[in-house]
Each structure stands twice: as structure tokens, then as C-alpha cells.
PDBQT receptor file of N, H, CA, C and O in Angstrom, charges set to zero:
ATOM      1  N   UNK A   1      -0.872  37.593 -17.164  1.00  0.00    +0.000 N 
ATOM      2  CA  UNK A   1       0.231  37.704 -18.104  1.00  0.00    +0.000 C 
ATOM      3  C   UNK A   1       0.100  36.639 -19.185  1.00  0.00    +0.000 C 
ATOM      4  O   UNK A   1      -0.240  35.492 -18.894  1.00  0.00    +0.000 OA
ATOM      5  N   UNK A   2       0.367  37.014 -20.426  1.00  0.00    +0.000 N 
ATOM      6  H   UNK A   2       0.643  37.945 -20.663  1.00  0.00    +0.000 HD
ATOM      7  CA  UNK A   2       0.339  36.006 -21.489  1.00  0.00    +0.000 C 
ATOM      8  C   UNK A   2       1.476  34.997 -21.325  1.00  0.00    +0.000 C 
ATOM      9  O   UNK A   2       2.566  35.336 -20.864  1.00  0.00    +0.000 OA
ATOM     10  N   UNK A   3       1.202  33.767 -21.706  1.00  0.00    +0.000 N 
ATOM     11  H   UNK A   3       0.317  33.491 -22.080  1.00  0.00    +0.000 HD
ATOM     12  CA  UNK A   3       2.221  32.734 -21.626  1.00  0.00    +0.000 C 
ATOM     13  C   UNK A   3       2.252  32.013 -20.291  1.00  0.00    +0.000 C 
ATOM     14  O   UNK A   3       2.995  31.045 -20.134  1.00  0.00    +0.000 OA
ATOM     15  N   UNK A   4       1.469  32.460 -19.335  1.00  0.00    +0.000 N 
ATOM     16  H   UNK A   4       0.865  33.247 -19.462  1.00  0.00    +0.000 HD
ATOM     17  CA  UNK A   4       1.405  31.800 -18.029  1.00  0.00    +0.000 C 
ATOM     18  C   UNK A   4       0.280  30.776 -18.051  1.00  0.00    +0.000 C 
ATOM     19  O   UNK A   4      -0.685  30.908 -18.805  1.00  0.00    +0.000 OA
ATOM     20  N   UNK A   5       0.418  29.757 -17.215  1.00  0.00    +0.000 N 
ATOM     21  H   UNK A   5       1.201  29.649 -16.603  1.00  0.00    +0.000 HD
ATOM     22  CA  UNK A   5      -0.614  28.729 -17.118  1.00  0.00    +0.000 C 
ATOM     23  C   UNK A   5      -0.708  28.277 -15.667  1.00  0.00    +0.000 C 
ATOM     24  O   UNK A   5       0.249  28.410 -14.904  1.00  0.00    +0.000 OA
ATOM     25  N   UNK A   6      -1.847  27.752 -15.299  1.00  0.00    +0.000 N 
ATOM     26  H   UNK A   6      -2.624  27.645 -15.919  1.00  0.00    +0.000 HD
ATOM     27  CA  UNK A   6      -2.074  27.242 -13.950  1.00  0.00    +0.000 C 
ATOM     28  C   UNK A   6      -1.810  25.734 -13.961  1.00  0.00    +0.000 C 
ATOM     29  O   UNK A   6      -2.356  25.003 -14.786  1.00  0.00    +0.000 OA
ATOM     30  N   UNK A   7      -0.959  25.282 -13.028  1.00  0.00    +0.000 N 
ATOM     31  H   UNK A   7      -0.515  25.876 -12.357  1.00  0.00    +0.000 HD
ATOM     32  CA  UNK A   7      -0.653  23.855 -12.894  1.00  0.00    +0.000 C 
ATOM     33  C   UNK A   7      -1.873  23.126 -12.340  1.00  0.00    +0.000 C 
ATOM     34  O   UNK A   7      -2.506  23.607 -11.400  1.00  0.00    +0.000 OA
ATOM     35  N   UNK A   8      -2.206  21.974 -12.911  1.00  0.00    +0.000 N 
ATOM     36  H   UNK A   8      -1.692  21.583 -13.674  1.00  0.00    +0.000 HD
ATOM     37  CA  UNK A   8      -3.354  21.182 -12.480  1.00  0.00    +0.000 C 
ATOM     38  C   UNK A   8      -3.152  20.558 -11.107  1.00  0.00    +0.000 C 
ATOM     39  O   UNK A   8      -4.127  20.215 -10.439  1.00  0.00    +0.000 OA
ATOM     40  N   UNK A   9      -1.902  20.404 -10.672  1.00  0.00    +0.000 N 
ATOM     41  H   UNK A   9      -1.110  20.682 -11.214  1.00  0.00    +0.000 HD
ATOM     42  CA  UNK A   9      -1.635  19.746  -9.394  1.00  0.00    +0.000 C 
ATOM     43  C   UNK A   9      -1.513  20.758  -8.257  1.00  0.00    +0.000 C 
ATOM     44  O   UNK A   9      -2.197  20.640  -7.241  1.00  0.00    +0.000 OA
ATOM     45  N   UNK A  10      -0.642  21.751  -8.428  1.00  0.00    +0.000 N 
ATOM     46  H   UNK A  10      -0.086  21.847  -9.254  1.00  0.00    +0.000 HD
ATOM     47  CA  UNK A  10      -0.386  22.698  -7.331  1.00  0.00    +0.000 C 
ATOM     48  C   UNK A  10      -1.222  23.970  -7.424  1.00  0.00    +0.000 C 
ATOM     49  O   UNK A  10      -1.223  24.771  -6.489  1.00  0.00    +0.000 OA
ATOM     50  N   UNK A  11      -1.926  24.171  -8.522  1.00  0.00    +0.000 N 
ATOM     51  H   UNK A  11      -1.925  23.521  -9.282  1.00  0.00    +0.000 HD
ATOM     52  CA  UNK A  11      -2.769  25.356  -8.737  1.00  0.00    +0.000 C 
ATOM     53  C   UNK A  11      -1.992  26.668  -8.698  1.00  0.00    +0.000 C 
ATOM     54  O   UNK A  11      -2.562  27.722  -8.416  1.00  0.00    +0.000 OA
ATOM     55  N   UNK A  12      -0.696  26.605  -8.981  1.00  0.00    +0.000 N 
ATOM     56  H   UNK A  12      -0.233  25.749  -9.210  1.00  0.00    +0.000 HD
ATOM     57  CA  UNK A  12       0.146  27.802  -9.033  1.00  0.00    +0.000 C 
ATOM     58  C   UNK A  12       0.280  28.265 -10.478  1.00  0.00    +0.000 C 
ATOM     59  O   UNK A  12       0.228  27.455 -11.403  1.00  0.00    +0.000 OA
ATOM     60  N   UNK A  13       0.451  29.563 -10.665  1.00  0.00    +0.000 N 
ATOM     61  H   UNK A  13       0.493  30.221  -9.913  1.00  0.00    +0.000 HD
ATOM     62  CA  UNK A  13       0.677  30.109 -11.995  1.00  0.00    +0.000 C 
ATOM     63  C   UNK A  13       2.144  29.876 -12.370  1.00  0.00    +0.000 C 
ATOM     64  O   UNK A  13       3.046  30.292 -11.642  1.00  0.00    +0.000 OA
ATOM     65  N   UNK A  14       2.376  29.225 -13.480  1.00  0.00    +0.000 N 
ATOM     66  H   UNK A  14       1.644  28.886 -14.071  1.00  0.00    +0.000 HD
ATOM     67  CA  UNK A  14       3.732  28.863 -13.926  1.00  0.00    +0.000 C 
ATOM     68  C   UNK A  14       3.984  29.390 -15.331  1.00  0.00    +0.000 C 
ATOM     69  O   UNK A  14       3.054  29.667 -16.089  1.00  0.00    +0.000 OA
ATOM     70  N   UNK A  15       5.269  29.521 -15.659  1.00  0.00    +0.000 N 
ATOM     71  H   UNK A  15       6.024  29.296 -15.043  1.00  0.00    +0.000 HD
ATOM     72  CA  UNK A  15       5.643  29.958 -17.005  1.00  0.00    +0.000 C 
ATOM     73  C   UNK A  15       5.309  28.900 -18.043  1.00  0.00    +0.000 C 
ATOM     74  O   UNK A  15       4.978  29.221 -19.185  1.00  0.00    +0.000 OA
ATOM     75  N   UNK A  16       5.398  27.632 -17.640  1.00  0.00    +0.000 N 
ATOM     76  H   UNK A  16       5.667  27.371 -16.713  1.00  0.00    +0.000 HD
ATOM     77  CA  UNK A  16       5.150  26.549 -18.593  1.00  0.00    +0.000 C 
ATOM     78  C   UNK A  16       4.582  25.338 -17.875  1.00  0.00    +0.000 C 
ATOM     79  O   UNK A  16       4.943  25.044 -16.736  1.00  0.00    +0.000 OA
ATOM     80  N   UNK A  17       3.697  24.646 -18.557  1.00  0.00    +0.000 N 
ATOM     81  H   UNK A  17       3.404  24.885 -19.483  1.00  0.00    +0.000 HD
ATOM     82  CA  UNK A  17       3.178  23.363 -18.103  1.00  0.00    +0.000 C 
ATOM     83  C   UNK A  17       3.210  22.412 -19.298  1.00  0.00    +0.000 C 
ATOM     84  O   UNK A  17       3.283  22.853 -20.445  1.00  0.00    +0.000 OA
ATOM     85  N   UNK A  18       3.156  21.109 -19.028  1.00  0.00    +0.000 N 
ATOM     86  H   UNK A  18       3.097  20.751 -18.097  1.00  0.00    +0.000 HD
ATOM     87  CA  UNK A  18       3.166  20.150 -20.128  1.00  0.00    +0.000 C 
ATOM     88  C   UNK A  18       1.770  20.007 -20.722  1.00  0.00    +0.000 C 
ATOM     89  O   UNK A  18       0.856  20.746 -20.354  1.00  0.00    +0.000 OA
ATOM     90  N   UNK A  19       1.605  19.061 -21.638  1.00  0.00    +0.000 N 
ATOM     91  H   UNK A  19       2.347  18.461 -21.937  1.00  0.00    +0.000 HD
ATOM     92  CA  UNK A  19       0.316  18.892 -22.318  1.00  0.00    +0.000 C 
ATOM     93  C   UNK A  19      -0.796  18.447 -21.366  1.00  0.00    +0.000 C 
ATOM     94  O   UNK A  19      -1.977  18.585 -21.685  1.00  0.00    +0.000 OA
ATOM     95  N   UNK A  20      -0.421  17.913 -20.192  1.00  0.00    +0.000 N 
ATOM     96  H   UNK A  20       0.538  17.801 -19.932  1.00  0.00    +0.000 HD
ATOM     97  CA  UNK A  20      -1.414  17.512 -19.193  1.00  0.00    +0.000 C 
ATOM     98  C   UNK A  20      -1.676  18.619 -18.177  1.00  0.00    +0.000 C 
ATOM     99  O   UNK A  20      -2.480  18.446 -17.260  1.00  0.00    +0.000 OA
ATOM    100  N   UNK A  21      -1.001  19.755 -18.338  1.00  0.00    +0.000 N 
ATOM    101  H   UNK A  21      -0.348  19.895 -19.083  1.00  0.00    +0.000 HD
ATOM    102  CA  UNK A  21      -1.206  20.878 -17.441  1.00  0.00    +0.000 C 
ATOM    103  C   UNK A  21      -0.428  20.801 -16.148  1.00  0.00    +0.000 C 
ATOM    104  O   UNK A  21      -0.820  21.418 -15.157  1.00  0.00    +0.000 OA
ATOM    105  N   UNK A  22       0.681  20.048 -16.131  1.00  0.00    +0.000 N 
ATOM    106  H   UNK A  22       1.000  19.547 -16.936  1.00  0.00    +0.000 HD
ATOM    107  CA  UNK A  22       1.483  19.867 -14.921  1.00  0.00    +0.000 C 
ATOM    108  C   UNK A  22       2.819  20.586 -15.075  1.00  0.00    +0.000 C 
ATOM    109  O   UNK A  22       3.485  20.456 -16.102  1.00  0.00    +0.000 OA
ATOM    110  N   UNK A  23       3.210  21.351 -14.046  1.00  0.00    +0.000 N 
ATOM    111  H   UNK A  23       2.669  21.457 -13.212  1.00  0.00    +0.000 HD
ATOM    112  CA  UNK A  23       4.466  22.099 -14.100  1.00  0.00    +0.000 C 
ATOM    113  C   UNK A  23       5.662  21.186 -13.806  1.00  0.00    +0.000 C 
ATOM    114  O   UNK A  23       5.495  20.077 -13.298  1.00  0.00    +0.000 OA
ATOM    115  N   UNK A  24       6.846  21.654 -14.126  1.00  0.00    +0.000 N 
ATOM    116  H   UNK A  24       6.982  22.555 -14.539  1.00  0.00    +0.000 HD
ATOM    117  CA  UNK A  24       8.072  20.876 -13.941  1.00  0.00    +0.000 C 
ATOM    118  C   UNK A  24       8.330  20.564 -12.467  1.00  0.00    +0.000 C 
ATOM    119  O   UNK A  24       8.811  19.479 -12.141  1.00  0.00    +0.000 OA
ATOM    120  N   UNK A  25       8.018  21.495 -11.582  1.00  0.00    +0.000 N 
ATOM    121  H   UNK A  25       7.627  22.377 -11.847  1.00  0.00    +0.000 HD
ATOM    122  CA  UNK A  25       8.233  21.277 -10.155  1.00  0.00    +0.000 C 
ATOM    123  C   UNK A  25       7.393  20.107  -9.651  1.00  0.00    +0.000 C 
ATOM    124  O   UNK A  25       7.891  19.268  -8.899  1.00  0.00    +0.000 OA
ATOM    125  N   UNK A  26       6.146  20.043 -10.050  1.00  0.00    +0.000 N 
ATOM    126  H   UNK A  26       5.742  20.724 -10.660  1.00  0.00    +0.000 HD
ATOM    127  CA  UNK A  26       5.287  18.926  -9.640  1.00  0.00    +0.000 C 
ATOM    128  C   UNK A  26       5.750  17.618 -10.255  1.00  0.00    +0.000 C 
ATOM    129  O   UNK A  26       5.687  16.574  -9.605  1.00  0.00    +0.000 OA
ATOM    130  N   UNK A  27       6.216  17.655 -11.498  1.00  0.00    +0.000 N 
ATOM    131  H   UNK A  27       6.267  18.503 -12.027  1.00  0.00    +0.000 HD
ATOM    132  CA  UNK A  27       6.755  16.443 -12.120  1.00  0.00    +0.000 C 
ATOM    133  C   UNK A  27       7.939  15.935 -11.321  1.00  0.00    +0.000 C 
ATOM    134  O   UNK A  27       8.052  14.733 -11.081  1.00  0.00    +0.000 OA
ATOM    135  N   UNK A  28       8.827  16.833 -10.902  1.00  0.00    +0.000 N 
ATOM    136  H   UNK A  28       8.736  17.809 -11.096  1.00  0.00    +0.000 HD
ATOM    137  CA  UNK A  28      10.014  16.448 -10.145  1.00  0.00    +0.000 C 
ATOM    138  C   UNK A  28       9.626  15.834  -8.805  1.00  0.00    +0.000 C 
ATOM    139  O   UNK A  28      10.187  14.813  -8.408  1.00  0.00    +0.000 OA
ATOM    140  N   UNK A  29       8.667  16.448  -8.103  1.00  0.00    +0.000 N 
ATOM    141  H   UNK A  29       8.212  17.277  -8.426  1.00  0.00    +0.000 HD
ATOM    142  CA  UNK A  29       8.218  15.913  -6.817  1.00  0.00    +0.000 C 
ATOM    143  C   UNK A  29       7.584  14.538  -6.986  1.00  0.00    +0.000 C 
ATOM    144  O   UNK A  29       7.820  13.642  -6.175  1.00  0.00    +0.000 OA
ATOM    145  N   UNK A  30       6.788  14.365  -8.024  1.00  0.00    +0.000 N 
ATOM    146  H   UNK A  30       6.597  15.092  -8.682  1.00  0.00    +0.000 HD
ATOM    147  CA  UNK A  30       6.144  13.070  -8.264  1.00  0.00    +0.000 C 
ATOM    148  C   UNK A  30       7.168  12.009  -8.627  1.00  0.00    +0.000 C 
ATOM    149  O   UNK A  30       7.004  10.845  -8.264  1.00  0.00    +0.000 OA
ATOM    150  N   UNK A  31       8.212  12.388  -9.332  1.00  0.00    +0.000 N 
ATOM    151  H   UNK A  31       8.345  13.334  -9.627  1.00  0.00    +0.000 HD
ATOM    152  CA  UNK A  31       9.252  11.427  -9.699  1.00  0.00    +0.000 C 
ATOM    153  C   UNK A  31       9.952  10.891  -8.455  1.00  0.00    +0.000 C 
ATOM    154  O   UNK A  31      10.254   9.700  -8.382  1.00  0.00    +0.000 OA
ATOM    155  N   UNK A  32      10.214  11.756  -7.475  1.00  0.00    +0.000 N 
ATOM    156  H   UNK A  32       9.969  12.724  -7.534  1.00  0.00    +0.000 HD
ATOM    157  CA  UNK A  32      10.851  11.309  -6.236  1.00  0.00    +0.000 C 
ATOM    158  C   UNK A  32       9.937  10.360  -5.472  1.00  0.00    +0.000 C 
ATOM    159  O   UNK A  32      10.405   9.369  -4.911  1.00  0.00    +0.000 OA
ATOM    160  N   UNK A  33       8.637  10.651  -5.445  1.00  0.00    +0.000 N 
ATOM    161  H   UNK A  33       8.257  11.456  -5.901  1.00  0.00    +0.000 HD
ATOM    162  CA  UNK A  33       7.682   9.775  -4.775  1.00  0.00    +0.000 C 
ATOM    163  C   UNK A  33       7.650   8.409  -5.448  1.00  0.00    +0.000 C 
ATOM    164  O   UNK A  33       7.643   7.378  -4.774  1.00  0.00    +0.000 OA
ATOM    165  N   UNK A  34       7.631   8.405  -6.771  1.00  0.00    +0.000 N 
ATOM    166  H   UNK A  34       7.637   9.242  -7.318  1.00  0.00    +0.000 HD
ATOM    167  CA  UNK A  34       7.599   7.146  -7.522  1.00  0.00    +0.000 C 
ATOM    168  C   UNK A  34       8.867   6.337  -7.274  1.00  0.00    +0.000 C 
ATOM    169  O   UNK A  34       8.794   5.123  -7.089  1.00  0.00    +0.000 OA
ATOM    170  N   UNK A  35      10.028   6.989  -7.267  1.00  0.00    +0.000 N 
ATOM    171  H   UNK A  35      10.087   7.976  -7.418  1.00  0.00    +0.000 HD
ATOM    172  CA  UNK A  35      11.281   6.288  -6.983  1.00  0.00    +0.000 C 
ATOM    173  C   UNK A  35      11.235   5.616  -5.616  1.00  0.00    +0.000 C 
ATOM    174  O   UNK A  35      11.649   4.465  -5.476  1.00  0.00    +0.000 OA
ATOM    175  N   UNK A  36      10.739   6.321  -4.612  1.00  0.00    +0.000 N 
ATOM    176  H   UNK A  36      10.403   7.256  -4.725  1.00  0.00    +0.000 HD
ATOM    177  CA  UNK A  36      10.662   5.765  -3.260  1.00  0.00    +0.000 C 
ATOM    178  C   UNK A  36       9.711   4.568  -3.228  1.00  0.00    +0.000 C 
ATOM    179  O   UNK A  36       9.996   3.570  -2.566  1.00  0.00    +0.000 OA
ATOM    180  N   UNK A  37       8.592   4.660  -3.933  1.00  0.00    +0.000 N 
ATOM    181  H   UNK A  37       8.361   5.470  -4.471  1.00  0.00    +0.000 HD
ATOM    182  CA  UNK A  37       7.639   3.546  -3.978  1.00  0.00    +0.000 C 
ATOM    183  C   UNK A  37       8.247   2.326  -4.658  1.00  0.00    +0.000 C 
ATOM    184  O   UNK A  37       8.054   1.196  -4.208  1.00  0.00    +0.000 OA
ATOM    185  N   UNK A  38       8.983   2.554  -5.745  1.00  0.00    +0.000 N 
ATOM    186  H   UNK A  38       9.141   3.472  -6.111  1.00  0.00    +0.000 HD
ATOM    187  CA  UNK A  38       9.627   1.440  -6.436  1.00  0.00    +0.000 C 
ATOM    188  C   UNK A  38      10.671   0.774  -5.547  1.00  0.00    +0.000 C 
ATOM    189  O   UNK A  38      10.730  -0.453  -5.471  1.00  0.00    +0.000 OA
ATOM    190  N   UNK A  39      11.494   1.577  -4.875  1.00  0.00    +0.000 N 
ATOM    191  H   UNK A  39      11.446   2.574  -4.937  1.00  0.00    +0.000 HD
ATOM    192  CA  UNK A  39      12.512   1.013  -3.984  1.00  0.00    +0.000 C 
ATOM    193  C   UNK A  39      11.862   0.208  -2.863  1.00  0.00    +0.000 C 
ATOM    194  O   UNK A  39      12.352  -0.862  -2.501  1.00  0.00    +0.000 OA
ATOM    195  N   UNK A  40      10.763   0.717  -2.312  1.00  0.00    +0.000 N 
ATOM    196  H   UNK A  40      10.365   1.586  -2.606  1.00  0.00    +0.000 HD
ATOM    197  CA  UNK A  40      10.059   0.002  -1.246  1.00  0.00    +0.000 C 
ATOM    198  C   UNK A  40       9.539  -1.344  -1.732  1.00  0.00    +0.000 C 
ATOM    199  O   UNK A  40       9.420  -2.288  -0.951  1.00  0.00    +0.000 OA
ATOM    200  N   UNK A  41       9.229  -1.431  -3.022  1.00  0.00    +0.000 N 
ATOM    201  H   UNK A  41       9.326  -0.664  -3.657  1.00  0.00    +0.000 HD
ATOM    202  CA  UNK A  41       8.746  -2.682  -3.606  1.00  0.00    +0.000 C 
ATOM    203  C   UNK A  41       9.895  -3.587  -4.055  1.00  0.00    +0.000 C 
ATOM    204  O   UNK A  41       9.661  -4.674  -4.584  1.00  0.00    +0.000 OA
ATOM    205  N   UNK A  42      11.135  -3.138  -3.843  1.00  0.00    +0.000 N 
ATOM    206  H   UNK A  42      11.324  -2.255  -3.413  1.00  0.00    +0.000 HD
ATOM    207  CA  UNK A  42      12.288  -3.950  -4.215  1.00  0.00    +0.000 C 
ATOM    208  C   UNK A  42      12.666  -3.837  -5.677  1.00  0.00    +0.000 C 
ATOM    209  O   UNK A  42      13.329  -4.727  -6.209  1.00  0.00    +0.000 OA
ATOM    210  N   UNK A  43      12.260  -2.763  -6.344  1.00  0.00    +0.000 N 
ATOM    211  H   UNK A  43      11.721  -2.040  -5.913  1.00  0.00    +0.000 HD
ATOM    212  CA  UNK A  43      12.576  -2.545  -7.759  1.00  0.00    +0.000 C 
ATOM    213  C   UNK A  43      13.490  -1.342  -7.859  1.00  0.00    +0.000 C 
ATOM    214  O   UNK A  43      13.218  -0.300  -7.262  1.00  0.00    +0.000 OA
ATOM    215  N   UNK A  44      14.564  -1.476  -8.606  1.00  0.00    +0.000 N 
ATOM    216  H   UNK A  44      14.785  -2.323  -9.091  1.00  0.00    +0.000 HD
ATOM    217  CA  UNK A  44      15.520  -0.385  -8.787  1.00  0.00    +0.000 C 
ATOM    218  C   UNK A  44      14.974   0.600  -9.815  1.00  0.00    +0.000 C 
ATOM    219  O   UNK A  44      14.797   0.234 -10.977  1.00  0.00    +0.000 OA
ATOM    220  N   UNK A  45      14.701   1.854  -9.411  1.00  0.00    +0.000 N 
ATOM    221  H   UNK A  45      14.844   2.152  -8.467  1.00  0.00    +0.000 HD
ATOM    222  CA  UNK A  45      14.145   2.835 -10.356  1.00  0.00    +0.000 C 
ATOM    223  C   UNK A  45      15.124   3.232 -11.462  1.00  0.00    +0.000 C 
ATOM    224  O   UNK A  45      14.730   3.880 -12.432  1.00  0.00    +0.000 OA
ATOM    225  N   UNK A  46      16.384   2.850 -11.326  1.00  0.00    +0.000 N 
ATOM    226  H   UNK A  46      16.703   2.323 -10.538  1.00  0.00    +0.000 HD
ATOM    227  CA  UNK A  46      17.366   3.134 -12.368  1.00  0.00    +0.000 C 
ATOM    228  C   UNK A  46      17.299   2.118 -13.507  1.00  0.00    +0.000 C 
ATOM    229  O   UNK A  46      17.882   2.338 -14.569  1.00  0.00    +0.000 OA
ATOM    230  N   UNK A  47      16.589   1.007 -13.290  1.00  0.00    +0.000 N 
ATOM    231  H   UNK A  47      16.116   0.829 -12.427  1.00  0.00    +0.000 HD
ATOM    232  CA  UNK A  47      16.411   0.014 -14.357  1.00  0.00    +0.000 C 
ATOM    233  C   UNK A  47      15.601   0.621 -15.496  1.00  0.00    +0.000 C 
ATOM    234  O   UNK A  47      14.855   1.583 -15.311  1.00  0.00    +0.000 OA
ATOM    235  N   UNK A  48      15.764   0.044 -16.658  1.00  0.00    +0.000 N 
ATOM    236  H   UNK A  48      16.370  -0.737 -16.808  1.00  0.00    +0.000 HD
ATOM    237  CA  UNK A  48      14.992   0.530 -17.803  1.00  0.00    +0.000 C 
ATOM    238  C   UNK A  48      13.515   0.194 -17.613  1.00  0.00    +0.000 C 
ATOM    239  O   UNK A  48      13.186  -0.734 -16.874  1.00  0.00    +0.000 OA
ATOM    240  N   UNK A  49      12.625   0.931 -18.267  1.00  0.00    +0.000 N 
ATOM    241  H   UNK A  49      12.892   1.685 -18.867  1.00  0.00    +0.000 HD
ATOM    242  CA  UNK A  49      11.188   0.642 -18.143  1.00  0.00    +0.000 C 
ATOM    243  C   UNK A  49      10.827  -0.792 -18.539  1.00  0.00    +0.000 C 
ATOM    244  O   UNK A  49       9.896  -1.374 -17.980  1.00  0.00    +0.000 OA
ATOM    245  N   UNK A  50      11.550  -1.356 -19.488  1.00  0.00    +0.000 N 
ATOM    246  H   UNK A  50      12.306  -0.884 -19.942  1.00  0.00    +0.000 HD
ATOM    247  CA  UNK A  50      11.269  -2.730 -19.919  1.00  0.00    +0.000 C 
ATOM    248  C   UNK A  50      11.576  -3.708 -18.789  1.00  0.00    +0.000 C 
ATOM    249  O   UNK A  50      10.818  -4.651 -18.565  1.00  0.00    +0.000 OA
ATOM    250  N   UNK A  51      12.671  -3.492 -18.082  1.00  0.00    +0.000 N 
ATOM    251  H   UNK A  51      13.287  -2.726 -18.264  1.00  0.00    +0.000 HD
ATOM    252  CA  UNK A  51      13.038  -4.360 -16.964  1.00  0.00    +0.000 C 
ATOM    253  C   UNK A  51      12.014  -4.225 -15.845  1.00  0.00    +0.000 C 
ATOM    254  O   UNK A  51      11.609  -5.223 -15.248  1.00  0.00    +0.000 OA
ATOM    255  N   UNK A  52      11.595  -3.000 -15.558  1.00  0.00    +0.000 N 
ATOM    256  H   UNK A  52      11.923  -2.189 -16.043  1.00  0.00    +0.000 HD
ATOM    257  CA  UNK A  52      10.587  -2.786 -14.512  1.00  0.00    +0.000 C 
ATOM    258  C   UNK A  52       9.266  -3.444 -14.893  1.00  0.00    +0.000 C 
ATOM    259  O   UNK A  52       8.623  -4.075 -14.054  1.00  0.00    +0.000 OA
ATOM    260  N   UNK A  53       8.860  -3.303 -16.146  1.00  0.00    +0.000 N 
ATOM    261  H   UNK A  53       9.383  -2.791 -16.828  1.00  0.00    +0.000 HD
ATOM    262  CA  UNK A  53       7.607  -3.914 -16.588  1.00  0.00    +0.000 C 
ATOM    263  C   UNK A  53       7.684  -5.430 -16.494  1.00  0.00    +0.000 C 
ATOM    264  O   UNK A  53       6.719  -6.077 -16.087  1.00  0.00    +0.000 OA
ATOM    265  N   UNK A  54       8.808  -5.992 -16.861  1.00  0.00    +0.000 N 
ATOM    266  H   UNK A  54       9.592  -5.467 -17.191  1.00  0.00    +0.000 HD
ATOM    267  CA  UNK A  54       8.973  -7.441 -16.781  1.00  0.00    +0.000 C 
ATOM    268  C   UNK A  54       8.908  -7.917 -15.327  1.00  0.00    +0.000 C 
ATOM    269  O   UNK A  54       8.294  -8.944 -15.037  1.00  0.00    +0.000 OA
ATOM    270  N   UNK A  55       9.534  -7.182 -14.425  1.00  0.00    +0.000 N 
ATOM    271  H   UNK A  55      10.034  -6.348 -14.660  1.00  0.00    +0.000 HD
ATOM    272  CA  UNK A  55       9.514  -7.558 -13.007  1.00  0.00    +0.000 C 
ATOM    273  C   UNK A  55       8.103  -7.447 -12.440  1.00  0.00    +0.000 C 
ATOM    274  O   UNK A  55       7.656  -8.333 -11.711  1.00  0.00    +0.000 OA
ATOM    275  N   UNK A  56       7.401  -6.372 -12.769  1.00  0.00    +0.000 N 
ATOM    276  H   UNK A  56       7.764  -5.653 -13.362  1.00  0.00    +0.000 HD
ATOM    277  CA  UNK A  56       6.022  -6.231 -12.287  1.00  0.00    +0.000 C 
ATOM    278  C   UNK A  56       5.114  -7.315 -12.857  1.00  0.00    +0.000 C 
ATOM    279  O   UNK A  56       4.263  -7.851 -12.146  1.00  0.00    +0.000 OA
ATOM    280  N   UNK A  57       5.288  -7.637 -14.124  1.00  0.00    +0.000 N 
ATOM    281  H   UNK A  57       5.979  -7.202 -14.702  1.00  0.00    +0.000 HD
ATOM    282  CA  UNK A  57       4.510  -8.703 -14.752  1.00  0.00    +0.000 C 
ATOM    283  C   UNK A  57       4.782 -10.040 -14.079  1.00  0.00    +0.000 C 
ATOM    284  O   UNK A  57       3.859 -10.810 -13.815  1.00  0.00    +0.000 OA
ATOM    285  N   UNK A  58       6.049 -10.309 -13.805  1.00  0.00    +0.000 N 
ATOM    286  H   UNK A  58       6.798  -9.683 -14.020  1.00  0.00    +0.000 HD
ATOM    287  CA  UNK A  58       6.420 -11.556 -13.120  1.00  0.00    +0.000 C 
ATOM    288  C   UNK A  58       5.754 -11.634 -11.752  1.00  0.00    +0.000 C 
ATOM    289  O   UNK A  58       5.257 -12.689 -11.358  1.00  0.00    +0.000 OA
ATOM    290  N   UNK A  59       5.744 -10.512 -11.025  1.00  0.00    +0.000 N 
ATOM    291  H   UNK A  59       6.148  -9.655 -11.344  1.00  0.00    +0.000 HD
ATOM    292  CA  UNK A  59       5.152 -10.509  -9.690  1.00  0.00    +0.000 C 
ATOM    293  C   UNK A  59       3.627 -10.665  -9.736  1.00  0.00    +0.000 C 
ATOM    294  O   UNK A  59       3.036 -11.314  -8.873  1.00  0.00    +0.000 OA
ATOM    295  N   UNK A  60       3.016 -10.076 -10.729  1.00  0.00    +0.000 N 
ATOM    296  H   UNK A  60       3.497  -9.549 -11.430  1.00  0.00    +0.000 HD
ATOM    297  CA  UNK A  60       1.553 -10.141 -10.812  1.00  0.00    +0.000 C 
ATOM    298  C   UNK A  60       1.088 -11.505 -11.316  1.00  0.00    +0.000 C 
ATOM    299  O   UNK A  60       0.174 -12.106 -10.750  1.00  0.00    +0.000 OA
ATOM    300  N   UNK A  61       1.731 -11.995 -12.397  1.00  0.00    +0.000 N 
ATOM    301  H   UNK A  61       2.474 -11.507 -12.856  1.00  0.00    +0.000 HD
ATOM    302  CA  UNK A  61       1.271 -13.223 -13.047  1.00  0.00    +0.000 C 
ATOM    303  C   UNK A  61       2.118 -14.439 -12.734  1.00  0.00    +0.000 C 
ATOM    304  O   UNK A  61       1.771 -15.559 -13.108  1.00  0.00    +0.000 OA
ATOM    305  N   UNK A  62       3.242 -14.216 -12.038  1.00  0.00    +0.000 N 
ATOM    306  H   UNK A  62       3.523 -13.306 -11.734  1.00  0.00    +0.000 HD
ATOM    307  CA  UNK A  62       4.193 -15.287 -11.787  1.00  0.00    +0.000 C 
ATOM    308  C   UNK A  62       3.777 -16.182 -10.720  1.00  0.00    +0.000 C 
ATOM    309  O   UNK A  62       4.489 -17.135 -10.402  1.00  0.00    +0.000 OA
TER     310      UNK A  62
């Protein structure tokens, strides 16, 4: 069917994928995994990216 694309992660045919070839469902699943990893590291995933970057920089170079 025209307009369909194969997701690079799940290899399923989807109506839409992003510029990297990843469908919305895979993006959502990866976001949950990333949130859990951040929480496990003691970083609040609700913080802004600048706050997270500053905290990671402090931990790496601090």
C-alpha cells in the first residue's frame, strides 16, 4: 500500500515513521525505558533537558 513504511526497530508496516524510520509505538516504548533508566540513576525525567545535562556533566566531571 502506498504511504506505508517499515519501522526500523519493530520491522512492522506502519502508516507513518519519523525521519529515522521509527514508528510512534516504538518511540513511546523507548521513552518509558529511558524514563526508568533515568529514575534508577537518581535523575527526574520530568526535569528539563538542560537540568539533566547539567546533572550528568556534574556526575561525570565533578
